C-alpha positions as CSV (number, residue, x, y, z in Angstrom):
1,X,91.6,48.4,184.4
2,X,93.9,44.7,185.6
3,X,95.6,45.2,189.1
4,X,97.6,42.6,190.6
5,X,97.8,40.9,194.0
6,X,100.3,41.7,196.1
7,X,100.9,39.3,198.4
8,X,103.3,40.3,201.8
9,X,105.9,38.0,203.7
10,X,106.7,37.5,207.0
11,X,109.6,38.7,207.0
12,X,108.6,42.5,205.7
13,X,106.7,43.4,202.6
14,X,107.3,42.1,199.3
15,X,106.1,43.4,195.8
16,X,105.5,40.2,192.8
17,X,106.0,40.8,189.3
18,X,103.4,38.9,187.1
19,X,105.9,37.3,183.8
20,X,104.5,38.7,180.5
21,X,101.2,36.6,179.1
22,X,102.1,34.8,176.1
23,X,97.8,33.8,174.7
24,X,97.1,31.3,171.5
25,X,95.6,32.3,169.3
26,X,91.8,32.0,169.4
27,X,89.9,29.0,166.4
28,X,88.9,30.8,163.4
29,X,85.6,32.3,164.6
30,X,83.5,30.3,162.0
31,X,85.1,26.5,163.8
32,X,82.4,24.7,165.3
33,X,81.8,25.3,168.7
34,X,83.8,22.2,170.7
35,X,85.1,20.3,168.3
36,X,87.8,23.6,167.8
37,X,90.4,23.7,170.3
38,X,90.2,26.9,173.3
39,X,92.7,29.3,172.8
40,X,95.3,28.6,176.0
41,X,96.6,31.5,178.5
42,X,100.5,30.7,179.9
43,X,101.9,32.6,182.0
44,X,105.0,33.2,184.1
45,X,105.5,32.1,187.4
46,X,105.7,35.3,189.8
47,X,109.2,36.0,191.4
48,X,109.0,38.9,193.7
49,X,110.6,42.1,193.4
50,X,113.2,43.2,195.6
51,X,111.0,45.3,198.8
52,X,110.7,48.8,197.3
53,X,109.3,49.8,201.1
54,X,112.7,50.4,203.9
55,X,112.2,48.7,206.7
56,X,112.9,51.0,209.7
57,X,113.0,50.4,214.0
58,X,111.3,51.9,216.7
59,X,112.9,53.1,219.8
60,X,110.8,54.1,222.5
61,X,112.9,56.4,225.4
62,X,110.9,57.8,228.6
63,X,112.3,61.1,230.2
64,X,111.0,61.2,233.8
65,X,112.0,64.3,233.9
66,X,110.8,65.8,231.0
67,X,107.5,63.8,231.4
68,X,108.0,62.9,228.1
69,X,107.9,59.7,225.9
70,X,110.2,60.5,223.0
71,X,109.6,58.1,219.6
72,X,112.2,57.9,217.1
73,X,112.4,55.6,213.9
74,X,116.0,53.9,213.0
75,X,116.6,53.0,209.9
76,X,117.7,48.8,210.2
77,X,120.6,49.0,207.5
78,X,122.6,52.6,208.8
79,X,120.7,52.7,211.9
80,X,120.6,56.4,210.8
81,X,117.6,58.6,212.7
82,X,114.2,58.7,209.9
83,X,111.8,60.5,212.0
84,X,111.8,61.5,216.8
85,X,109.0,62.6,217.8
86,X,108.9,65.2,219.4
87,X,111.8,66.4,218.0
88,X,115.0,68.4,218.9
89,X,112.5,72.2,217.8
90,X,109.7,70.5,219.5
91,X,111.7,69.5,222.5
92,X,113.2,73.3,222.8
93,X,110.1,75.1,222.7
94,X,108.7,73.0,225.6
95,X,111.7,73.7,227.8
96,X,111.1,77.3,227.5
97,X,107.5,77.5,227.5
98,X,108.0,76.0,231.0
99,X,111.0,78.1,232.6
100,X,108.3,81.6,231.3
101,X,105.4,80.3,232.6
102,X,108.0,79.3,236.1
103,X,108.5,82.7,235.6
104,X,105.3,83.9,235.4
105,X,104.3,82.0,238.5
106,X,107.2,83.3,240.7
107,X,106.1,86.7,239.5
108,X,102.9,86.2,240.9
109,X,104.0,85.0,244.2
110,X,106.0,87.7,244.3
111,X,103.2,90.4,243.9
112,X,100.8,88.9,246.7
C-alpha cells in the first residue's frame, strides 16, 4: 500500500497530487555490480490541488433571554447557514417544555 504525503497550509487544508513516476529500466540481471548504470526514478513536482474541504465561519450568539449559546456555521463563500446548534426545532422544544413546567409549578402553588 502506498500513501502519498499530504501537507496543510495556513490558508486551509490543501491536498497535493503527485505526478507520474518515470522509471528507467534496470540493468540486465547478469550485469556486474557497481559497473552497470543504476536504475533512476524521476518524479514530477508536487502541484497543489484545489481545496475539496468547504470552509466555514463559526458565529456564536449569547441569548440571555433564553440563557443559551447559539452556534451557527456559515459557508464562507455564500454566507448560507450550514448548521445551527441547537436547531430551531430544539429551541422550540425547550420553550414548550419551559412553558409546561411553569404551568405545572403554578398549579402546585395554587393547590397548597
